[in-house]
N, C-alpha and C positions, 0 to 999 in steps of 0.2 A: 522604494522606498530607499535602500541601500544605496542603488543606481546613483539616486538624485544627490545622495551626500557625498557622491566620489569626488576626492581632489584630485585634478589631472595637475601635475607638476610641469610648469612651463618652463621652469629655470634651477639653476643649484645653488647652494651656497658651499663653496669650500673655505673650510674649515682653516685649512693650512695649520697656520702657528698662533692662532688667536686665542689661545692657552698661554702666551706669553707678550701679553699687553704691555708689559714695559721696556721688551724687547724689539718691538716692530721698527724704529728707526735705526736700531744698530745691525738687525737682519737686512732689512732695506739697503745698509751702506755695504755689510758683506757680501750679499748677491749681486750688486751694482756693479763691483767691483770684479767678484768671479767672470759675470757674464763680458765683461769690457775685455779682460783677459782671453775670456775663449775668443772671442771678435780678433783682438789683434795676434794671439798667437799662434791660431790656427790660419788667419787670414794670410799672417807674413809667410805658413809654411807653402800655403798655393799659389802665393807670389813667386817663390823661389822656386818652387819645383816648375812653375811656367816659362820662368826668364832664365836660369840660370844653365848652362850649356850641360854642365857635368853630371845635370839631374835630369835628363830626359832619358832616364829609363823604365821599363816598367814599374818597380819598385816605387819610384819615387811618383808615378803615375798615377800609381794606386793608393801612394799617402797624401797626394793634393786633393785628389776625390773624396777619399775619406775624412779628412779635414775640413771640408766643406760640407760635408754628412754631417758632422759634429757640428758647425755652426747651424744647421736647418734643426737638428736635434735638439738643441737646446735653446734655439729660438721657439720653440713649439711650446713650451715651460715657461721660461725665465721671465721673458715680458709680461705676461701674464701675472706671474707671483710677485713682481716687482711693481706691478699697478693694486695688484690687490694690498699690499703693505704700505704703499702710499696713500692712497686712497682707503682704505678700512671695509671698501663694500664688498667685497669676496662676491660675489652674484656671479654667475654666468648663466646664459641662455642654454637652454638642452640643445639647439641647433651647435652653438659654438663647442660646448661639450661635446659633442659626436665628432667634430669637426677634429678637436685637440684630441682627443683619443684614436682617431682613426690614422689621424698625423704620425702621433706619436708611437702607433704599431707601425704603420709601413715603414718609418724610418728607422724604428729598433730593430728590425727585422733586415731591412737594408744592411746595418749594420754589421748583423751579422753574419750574413751571406758577403760582404765586403772582406771582415775577417779572414773567412773561409779562401777567398780568393787570393788573397795577400799572404797565406800560410802556401797556398799550391803555388803561388812565384815563388816564394823561397825553395819549395822542393824543388821545382824545375831547375832553378839555378844551381842549387848544389847538388844535386841526385843524377841531375841531366844534362851539366853544362855546354856540353856541343850542341844540342839541340836547343838550347832557352832562346836562341834568337828567332828561331825558326818556331817553335812553338808559343812565344811570347810575341808576337809582333802586334804590330801596332792596331791592325783589326780586330784580333782576338783580345787585345786588352781594353778595347773600346765595347764589346760584344759584352764581355765579362762584367765591367761594370754598368750597364744598363741592366742586365739580365738582375743583379744584385737589386737597381734600384725595383726594378718593376714585377719581379716574379711574385711576391707575396701580395700583392695589390688586390687581385681581385678576391682572394679569399678572406682578405682582412675587412674590408669593406663589407662582404657578406656578413662578416662576425660581428662588424660594428652594428650594421644593421639590425641584426637580431638581436642584442643587448638593447639597443634605443627602442626597440619594437614592445619590449615589456611594459607591463602597467607600473608605470609611476604613479604611486597615489597617497604615499604616506609622508615620512618627513623627507626633507628635500636637503639636507645637510650632509655634505660628503665630508666624511673627516681623512681627508686625504691633501697635498699639495696639488696635484693637477686630476684632472677627469681620468679614471682608470677603471679596469672591468671589475675589479676584486669588491673597492667602495660601493660601485654603482648596482651590483648583483644583490648586496647585502639593504640596500635600500628599494629594490623591486618588491611590486604584490605578488604573491603567489609564489609556485614552486618554480625556483631556478636553477633545480637540479640539472639539468639538463643542459642551460645556457653554460654552466660552471663547468659540466663534463667538457661541451665545445670549446670555452676557452683554454681550458688546460691540455688538449690536445693540440690543439692551433700551436700554444706555447712548445709544447713539447717537439711539434712538427719542425716550426723554424727555428728552434734552438739546439735540439738535440744533434738534428743533422748537419747543420754547419758544423757543431764541434767535434762530431765524430769524425769529419773532414780535416777540420786543421789537428785534431788527435791523429790520424792517420800519416796527414803529411807531416808531423812533427816526427812521429815513430820512427820512420822513413830517413829522414832527414839526420836524428841522430846515430843510425845503424851508419848512415853514410861518413857522416863528421868521424865518428872511431876509429871508420876503418883508414882515415887519411893519414900520414906517415910521420908528417911534421906537427910539432905541437902546435908551430906559428900559424899552419895551415887550419889546424882544427879550432884554435882562438880565434880566427878571422872569420870562420865560418857559422862559430856560436853567437859573435858579435853583431851579426846581419840579420840575426833570428832573436835576441835577447828581448829588444824594446817589443816587438810584435808578439811575445809570448807574456810580457809583463800586462800590456792593455788585454789580452785574449783573460787572463787570470783576474786582472779586475772586473771587467766588463761582465764575464760568464758569471762571475761568482758572486757580484751582488746581484745583476738580474736573477738570477734562479733562486735566491734566497727569497722574492719578491714573489715569483711565480709558481715557482714548482713545490713552493714548502706547503705540508698541508694545512688546512684552514684552522685546524684546532691549534695550530702552532703560531698563529699571527698574533703580534702585538702592534698596536697602532702606531707607536713612537717607533719602533725596529723598521717598520714599514716605511715609514716616512724619512726615516736616515739612510735605509739602502737605497729607495729609491732618487733623493737627492745625491748620493754617491754615482750612481751610475749616469742620471742626466744631467748632473754638472761639475760636480768635482772630477770625475774621469778625464770627461773633455775640456777640462781646463789644464789637466794634467798632462794631454796626450804630447801636447808640442814639445812639452821639458823631455818627457821620456822619448821621443822620437830623435829629439836633436842633442841633446847633452852626450849620447852614447853612439853618436856618428858623424864623422869627422868632415865628411862632405858636407851634410847639412850645415854644421858651425862656418865650416868656410864660406857655403854659400851667402850665407848671413852675415857673417865680415865682409862680404864684396859691396852687399846690401847697405850695410851700415856708411854713413858719410865719416871719414879720417878727419 
C-alpha cells in the first residue's frame, strides 16, 4: 500500500524569488543587465588577451581562460533564472536539474583550480624570474588549463549521480535560485547523512586544497617582495598580485559560507544572497577588478576602442 502511494518526483520547482511577487519585473531587468555586463566585460578581456601583442604572456593567457570560464559559469544559472522570472513557470525537469548541478560543480572546481594556477604563475614570476620563461612555457600553460578544466570531472559526475539516485518522493519545491546539493538533500526521502558527508568532503577537497596552494604561493611571494631593496620594486610586484587576491577573497569567502558552514547555521535568505554573489556579482566585477588596476589591460582596451 505504501509502495503504491509513493509519488516519484519527475520535476522540481525552483522557488527563487517567488516570495517577492511585486519585484519580478525589476529583478528580471537587474539580472539581465548583470548578465549582459558579464558577457561584454569578460568577452572583451578574452578578445584583448588574444589579439594584443603586449598581452601574449602566461598571466594574460590564464586571465583570458578565466574570463571564458566566468561566462560559462554564469551561463549555467543566469539564463534559467531570467526565464523563470519572465515566464513565472519555475519548473525544471529532473534531468535538467541534474545537468545544471553537475555543470555548476565542474565549472566551480575548475575556477578554484584555475585561481590556484594563476597564483602559481605569480609565484614563479616574482620568486623565480630567471626561470619564468622556462617553467611557464606555452605547453605547460595549456596543460595547466586543461587539468584545471577536467581534473574534478569524474568525481563530480559521480557525486551528482549519487545525489540524484536518492528517492525524491515528497515535496518538489527547491527553495533556491538554482539546483544545488543542500536544498536537494533536504527534499530527499530517507537518511541522507552519508550523502551530506560525501558532499562536504568533496567540497573540502576541491576548495581547501587549491586554497592552500594559493596561500602557500602568496606567503612565498610576500616574503620575496619584502626582501626587494627598492620601494618601487615592491609596489610593482604587489600591484601584479592585488587583483588576483581580491578575486580569490571574494570567491572563496562567499563560496565557503554557502558550502562549508554547518547546516544549523544555514538561513535560506543568506544562502541565496551568497549564492548570487559568487555566481553572478563576482563574475560581473572581475573584468573591472583586473582592468582598472592594470595599465597593460587599459592600454589594450584603448587600442580596441575606435577613436
